[in-house]
N, C-alpha and C positions, 0 to 999 in steps of 0.2 A: 355587573361582568356587564364587559366589551363585546361588541357587535362584535360577530367575526369582519376579519375584510373585505367586501368584496371583489369579483371576478371581475374581470377588463369588463368594461359594456356592459355591465348587468346592468347597470340603471337603460341605460337604451334600451334593452333588448327587456325586462321588465314594461315599456313603457308598448312596445309594439306591440307586443302580448297583450296588455290590455285594452289594444284598443278595434284590434284585426275582424274582430267577427263587424263590431260598428260597423269598420271602418271598408266593409263589404256592400254594406249595405247605404252606401253615402256616395255622391262626388263630387267633384270638386268644377266649380262653378265657376273660381276668378282668380287667379295668381299675379301679386307684385312683387315683381322682388326689386324693392327701391335701393337708394342709396345707406339707409339707414338703417330700416328695418321693411322685412318681408310678410307677407299679409296671404292667407288664403282663405278663403272661402267657402262650407258648401252646399250642396243644393237645399239644407236646410235649415240655408240660413246663417246654420253658423261659423261665425268665426277666430283663428286664434293667428296669433302673429310672432315674431323673434326676429331678430336680432342678426344682420346684413353682414357677419363674418368674413370678408374678402381678402383673401391673398394675394398681392403680389399679380401669381404666373394667372386670375383670376378676371385681371383687367382686360382682360382679349376680348377683341369682340366674339371671338368666335370659344367663347372656353365652353357655353352649351352641347353639350351633345344627344338631347333628349327632343327627339322631331316635337315642330312643336301643329300648333298648343298645346301648351299643359292643359288651360281648360278644360273640362268633358271627359278627361278620362276618374279612372272609380277612386275614388279617394284609396283602397289597397293597396295600390301603385307608391304613391309615397310616403308613408307613414313607413319603408324601408328605408327612404333617403340618407334619414336621419343618423343611419353608421354606414356614408358615403366618406371617403377622403375628399371633398370637397365639399369646403364648406358653405357654399351656398345652395347646393344641390339638398347637406346635412341641413340649410333654415328650412328650407321651404320642410320638407319631413316634422322639423320641431311643431314648422307654423299650423302645417296640418291636424298631427296628436295634438295641439294646441285647442285646435275647430271644434277634435273631437271632444275634448275633456274640457276646456274651460269654460264649462256654465256651473250657474247657480246650485247651492249644493247645503245641504242646510247648516252642517256642521263647519260654513267658512263665517270669520271672523273678520267684518270687515274695518278699513285702513290700511294708513299704512306700519309699517313694519316695526318703526320704530315702538308705535302705542303697544308689541308689542314683547318686550326688549328693559330688562332693566339691564341698567349697565350704573360702573361708580369709580373713581379712582383707582379701584384694585383691579380695575381689569383689564385685560390685556385683546384689544379688537382685531382683528388679521380680516381685509376684504380683497376677497376676489374677484376688482372689476371698480371701477372706480365712481363712489356715486356720489358723486355730489355733492346732491339735496342730504343723504344719507354723513358724511363727513361733514355738515355743520350741526348736523343736532347732535352726534357723539359728541365731538369738541369741547360744548359745557358740562358734560355729567367726568371729563377730568380722565378719562380711560384713555389708553396707550393711545395708537392705534397706529395700524400697519398697512398701505393699500399696494395690492402685486398688479405689478401692472407690464404692457407685453414695453418696456422698455432697457436696453442693457447695461447701464450699472445707477448704485443710488442716486436717489435724490430728494431731498428730507425724510419725513417718510413715503417713500414709494420706493417699494422695492420690484425690481426685477423677477417678472410668476416663477420665473421656474428656483425663488427664492421661502414660496411658500411651504414646499415638501417643506421644507427645515423649520420654520418660524413657527406654524402652527401648530405641531403638539403643543408650542408651551401658553397658545391662547388660550384665554377663556372662552371667546367669544369669537367664532365663524364664520363669517355674511361671504357665501359662494355666489356668483353671479349663475345660471343661467346659461347663459351659454357654454358654460363650458360642454357643455354637452354637444356643444355644435364643431369644436374640436378637439372631446373626445377624454382630458384631462377630468373630470365628472368625479366618477369611482376612486381614482387616485388620488384627489382632490378630498373628497370624503375618510377616507381612509385615514390619509395624515390629520386632519379636525376629528379622528372620536375619542381622543381625550378631553374634547371647549365640551363643556357646561353645554353650549349652547350650537348647535348649529343647523346655517339657515339656506338655504335653496330660496333664490330671491332673483326681481327684473322681472319685463311683461314677458316674459323669452319663456319663465317658468310654468310648467305644467301642474295642474290642479290637481293630483294624482296618490293618493300617500298611499294607497298599494304599493304601487312600484319603490318603496324608500324603504318598506316592511325590512328588520334584519336588517339597518344602516343603524348610521350615528344623527342621522338630519334628522330635527327636531322639530323642527318648521320649514313650508313651504308656503311667500308669500307670492303673486303674481295679478292678472289680469282678468278678469269679463269682459264683451267686449255687447253692451245691448246694442246698441247700433254703429252696424259694421263703415253702413258708409261712410260719414267724418275720420274717422278710420285710415280709410280705403287712398281718399282723396289728398292727404295729406301724407302719407305713406308714399306711395304714384309722385308727389314733388319732394322727394327726399327729406321730407320730417321726417322727424325720430321721436320720441315718449317724452323727450320737455314737451313738444305739439302736442301730442294727440290724450296727455294727460287724463284731456279736460272728462275726454268722450268712453274713457274705462273705469271698472270697476275696481280700483284695488281690495286684495279680498287675501288673507291667512289660512290657511288651516292648522293648527296648532299640534304639534306627534309627542306622542309618549319622553322619554328623555333618549330610547335608541329606540326612532324610526315603525312606536306600532300609532296608529292613530284612539285619540284621545275619548272616551265612550262620550 
């Protein structure tokens, strides 16, 4: 039986509810809103990151409404930002949630997501977000690949993002960037991908919280933990992204059962 369709924004609410008690005990000591990524550091030394998904309207130097500084405030204030209509504020919220959640867990499987997937020529892969290192590893498998990006017209295997909900139901594997939490499209994409054999939420922005994806079509979450935030903070402050700080994070995966329940 297929999982019920998740209500709009349910995943974000699940994440906030999961961390709210711990957030009440933690304070934010550093925030970096870089050109590529945003980072939040907590008073216990834990760090989380999320993509800085900027819109044209937010390039103005006066886009922020929050009083400065952000550092020193309670983490509980930050987690609610995940539901903000501002992509920058939502990125800050997700980075804070990831700082609370993305820590070593016994069920984590270390390594790249492609080591956890079995793909062949009969597969159709729908990729929401253009993960070029993964694209290069999919090509030798012979699987047909559809990449959904923010473009206006199809170009090769690149399709406009709005085509995802139409094409994903015909795919066998869906790879969905966690930045869809920031632009509030994740719930609809998971619903569209429910016929897929594998539905993976991936990227450095991924919250490692199996409980938030129960009763959904997600079969695996793939993100990062940050053992030492210092080099990551410097890279983000200097405009670098995952392709630069990847050597300072640990890639980890948490397999779920075929429909959103954690494998024992």
